[in-house]
NUKE-749174 format. One line per field, with one value per residue (C-alpha): residue in three letters; x, y, z; residue number from 1. Coordinates in steps of 0.1 Angstrom, whole numbers, plus 5000, padded with zeros to 4 digits. Layout:
% NUKE-749174
aa <- (ALA / ...);
u <- (X / ...);
v <- (Y / ...);
w <- (Z / ...);
i <- (NUM / ...);
***
This chain:
% NUKE-749174
aa <- (UNK / UNK / UNK / UNK / UNK / UNK / UNK / UNK / UNK / UNK / UNK / UNK / UNK / UNK / UNK / UNK / UNK / UNK / UNK / UNK / UNK / UNK / UNK / UNK / UNK / UNK / UNK / UNK / UNK / UNK / UNK / UNK / UNK / UNK / UNK / UNK / UNK / UNK / UNK / UNK / UNK / UNK / UNK / UNK / UNK / UNK / UNK / UNK / UNK / UNK / UNK / UNK / UNK / UNK / UNK / UNK / UNK / UNK / UNK / UNK / UNK / UNK / UNK / UNK / UNK / UNK / UNK / UNK / UNK / UNK / UNK / UNK / UNK / UNK / UNK / UNK / UNK / UNK / UNK / UNK / UNK / UNK);
u <- (3362 / 3389 / 3402 / 3417 / 3453 / 3465 / 3509 / 3517 / 3550 / 3568 / 3599 / 3618 / 3640 / 3648 / 3657 / 3652 / 3616 / 3606 / 3622 / 3596 / 3565 / 3580 / 3582 / 3547 / 3536 / 3543 / 3529 / 3507 / 3480 / 3456 / 3436 / 3462 / 3463 / 3499 / 3495 / 3526 / 3534 / 3560 / 3571 / 3583 / 3605 / 3630 / 3643 / 3634 / 3604 / 3605 / 3611 / 3574 / 3563 / 3560 / 3532 / 3508 / 3482 / 3485 / 3489 / 3475 / 3504 / 3500 / 3520 / 3523 / 3550 / 3577 / 3573 / 3597 / 3591 / 3560 / 3544 / 3543 / 3538 / 3505 / 3492 / 3492 / 3475 / 3449 / 3444 / 3441 / 3407 / 3420 / 3408 / 3448 / 3478 / 3512);
v <- (1477 / 1489 / 1497 / 1463 / 1474 / 1447 / 1442 / 1432 / 1410 / 1410 / 1382 / 1363 / 1342 / 1359 / 1340 / 1366 / 1367 / 1349 / 1375 / 1401 / 1383 / 1379 / 1410 / 1422 / 1393 / 1408 / 1440 / 1453 / 1466 / 1435 / 1442 / 1437 / 1406 / 1394 / 1386 / 1375 / 1377 / 1349 / 1365 / 1337 / 1318 / 1291 / 1283 / 1296 / 1290 / 1265 / 1295 / 1303 / 1266 / 1274 / 1308 / 1295 / 1294 / 1329 / 1349 / 1346 / 1334 / 1340 / 1328 / 1344 / 1347 / 1364 / 1404 / 1420 / 1440 / 1464 / 1436 / 1416 / 1447 / 1458 / 1417 / 1420 / 1455 / 1435 / 1411 / 1428 / 1428 / 1461 / 1498 / 1507 / 1492 / 1492);
w <- (5300 / 5285 / 5247 / 5234 / 5220 / 5187 / 5194 / 5162 / 5158 / 5123 / 5121 / 5100 / 5108 / 5141 / 5172 / 5195 / 5186 / 5218 / 5237 / 5224 / 5231 / 5263 / 5262 / 5255 / 5274 / 5304 / 5299 / 5323 / 5296 / 5308 / 5266 / 5238 / 5218 / 5203 / 5167 / 5154 / 5113 / 5102 / 5068 / 5054 / 5083 / 5076 / 5104 / 5145 / 5140 / 5168 / 5194 / 5194 / 5206 / 5236 / 5234 / 5208 / 5229 / 5239 / 5207 / 5172 / 5148 / 5114 / 5082 / 5047 / 5020 / 5025 / 5012 / 5040 / 5071 / 5057 / 5045 / 5076 / 5093 / 5073 / 5074 / 5109 / 5110 / 5088 / 5113 / 5142 / 5164 / 5188 / 5186 / 5186 / 5172 / 5184);
i <- (1 / 2 / 3 / 4 / 5 / 6 / 7 / 8 / 9 / 10 / 11 / 12 / 13 / 14 / 15 / 16 / 17 / 18 / 19 / 20 / 21 / 22 / 23 / 24 / 25 / 26 / 27 / 28 / 29 / 30 / 31 / 32 / 33 / 34 / 35 / 36 / 37 / 38 / 39 / 40 / 41 / 42 / 43 / 44 / 45 / 46 / 47 / 48 / 49 / 50 / 51 / 52 / 53 / 54 / 55 / 56 / 57 / 58 / 59 / 60 / 61 / 62 / 63 / 64 / 65 / 66 / 67 / 68 / 69 / 70 / 71 / 72 / 73 / 74 / 75 / 76 / 77 / 78 / 79 / 80 / 81 / 82);
***
C-alpha cells in the first residue's frame, strides 16, 4: 500500500480556494487526504460546500497562514505532508 500524503490548504476569504481543492482532488497519486483549514474567514466558505464530502474541513480563529498550516499539520494523519 502506498503511504498516505496529507495535503494542507489554508484559506482566509479566498474566492479561489475551490480551485486549489480541485487541483488536489485530481492528482494521480491515489492515497491522499485533503485538509482545508479555514483561518477565520468571513466570506467565500460557500465555494467549499460541493467538496465537503471529499475533504477534511477545519475551522479556527484567524491567526495567519502559518498558524493555519501548523493546525492542519497537527491534524494530518499522512506519512507525508504537502
